[in-house]
C-alpha positions in Angstrom: 35.4 6.2 -8.9 37.9 8.5 -7.2 41.6 7.8 -6.9 41.5 6.4 -3.4 39.2 3.6 -4.6 41.4 2.6 -7.5 42.9 -0.9 -7.3 45.4 -0.4 -10.1 47.4 2.6 -11.3 46.5 2.3 -15.0 49.5 4.2 -16.2 51.9 2.1 -14.3 50.1 -1.1 -15.3 50.4 -0.1 -19.0 54.1 0.6 -18.7 54.8 -2.7 -17.0 52.8 -4.7 -19.6 54.5 -2.9 -22.4 57.9 -4.1 -21.1 57.0 -7.7 -21.9 55.0 -7.2 -25.0 57.9 -8.2 -27.3 58.2 -11.6 -25.6 54.5 -12.5 -25.3 54.6 -15.2 -28.1 57.3 -17.1 -26.3 55.1 -17.2 -23.1 51.6 -17.6 -24.5 50.9 -21.2 -23.3 48.1 -20.1 -21.0 46.7 -17.6 -23.4 46.7 -20.3 -26.1 44.8 -22.7 -23.9 42.2 -20.1 -23.0 41.9 -19.1 -26.7 41.3 -22.7 -27.7 38.7 -23.2 -25.0 36.7 -20.1 -25.9 36.9 -20.7 -29.6 35.6 -24.2 -29.2 32.6 -22.9 -27.2 31.9 -20.1 -29.8 32.1 -22.7 -32.6 29.3 -24.6 -31.0 26.9 -21.7 -31.3 24.6 -22.1 -34.3 24.4 -18.4 -35.2 26.5 -15.7 -36.8 28.5 -13.0 -35.1 29.0 -10.2 -37.7 31.0 -8.0 -35.3 33.1 -9.3 -32.5 35.5 -7.7 -29.9 38.5 -9.3 -28.3 38.7 -7.2 -25.1 42.1 -7.1 -23.5 43.5 -8.8 -26.5 47.2 -9.1 -25.6 48.6 -9.8 -29.1 45.3 -10.9 -30.6 45.6 -14.7 -30.3 42.1 -15.2 -29.1 40.7 -12.9 -31.7 42.6 -14.6 -34.5 41.3 -18.0 -33.4 37.7 -16.7 -33.4 38.1 -14.8 -36.7 39.0 -18.1 -38.3 35.6 -19.5 -37.5 33.0 -19.3 -40.2 30.4 -17.8 -37.9 32.5 -14.8 -36.9 32.7 -11.8 -39.2 34.8 -8.7 -38.4 37.0 -8.9 -35.4 38.0 -5.8 -33.4 40.9 -5.8 -30.9 40.9 -3.6 -27.8 44.0 -3.5 -25.6 45.1 -1.1 -22.8 48.8 -1.1 -23.8 49.8 0.4 -27.1 52.7 -2.1 -27.4 50.2 -5.0 -27.4 47.6 -3.2 -29.6 50.4 -2.8 -32.2 50.8 -6.6 -32.3 47.2 -7.3 -33.0 46.4 -8.2 -36.6 43.3 -6.2 -37.5 41.6 -3.0 -36.5 42.8 -2.4 -32.9 42.3 0.3 -30.5 43.8 1.3 -27.2 41.4 1.7 -24.3 41.0 0.6 -20.7 38.9 -2.5 -20.3 36.6 -0.6 -18.0 36.2 2.5 -20.3 34.8 1.2 -23.6 34.3 3.5 -26.5 31.6 1.5 -28.3 28.1 2.7 -29.0 25.1 0.9 -27.5 24.1 -2.4 -29.2 26.9 -2.3 -31.7 28.7 -5.6 -31.0 27.4 -9.2 -31.5 30.2 -11.0 -29.5 32.6 -9.9 -26.8 35.3 -12.2 -25.6 38.0 -11.5 -23.0 40.7 -14.0 -22.2 42.6 -13.3 -19.0 42.1 -9.5 -19.0 39.2 -8.5 -16.7 41.2 -9.2 -13.5 43.0 -6.0 -14.0 40.1 -3.5 -14.1 39.4 -1.1 -11.4 35.6 -1.3 -11.7 34.5 -4.8 -12.7 30.8 -4.3 -12.3 31.1 -1.1 -14.3 33.0 -2.9 -17.0 30.4 -5.6 -17.2 27.7 -3.0 -17.5 29.5 -1.3 -20.4 30.0 -4.6 -22.1 26.3 -5.4 -21.8 25.4 -2.0 -23.2 27.8 -2.5 -26.2 26.2 -5.8 -27.0 23.3 -6.1 -29.4 20.1 -7.5 -27.7 21.0 -11.0 -28.7 24.7 -10.5 -28.2 27.0 -13.0 -26.5 29.7 -12.3 -23.8 
């Protein structure tokens, strides 16, 4: 995708998001609701998820809720802004949501709460997520 087809200036978006990272916990009511809803649905699944990814993790609230479930093993956190990745509790990495650094079929569960609306190539991001999921993986 060339620059004229980009919806978002990723560098500018990261800088703007980093400005409010320190106050995210005071304004997390919507993230908390989404995290609760997704965790409730994952809890209903009668299968284990040894390796999960919280994509666009903000400060890791969704990932922490999922990591507390008995069916979820290791949780990874991926965030595009370093200021947010630093707030995540476990192994976290900084990457754009549409440029994933995971090898094929390496993840069992991928969740993303309120993050995929800011990608430049949503179909491409979904393809990368699918490739990173194991054959029986859940998104």
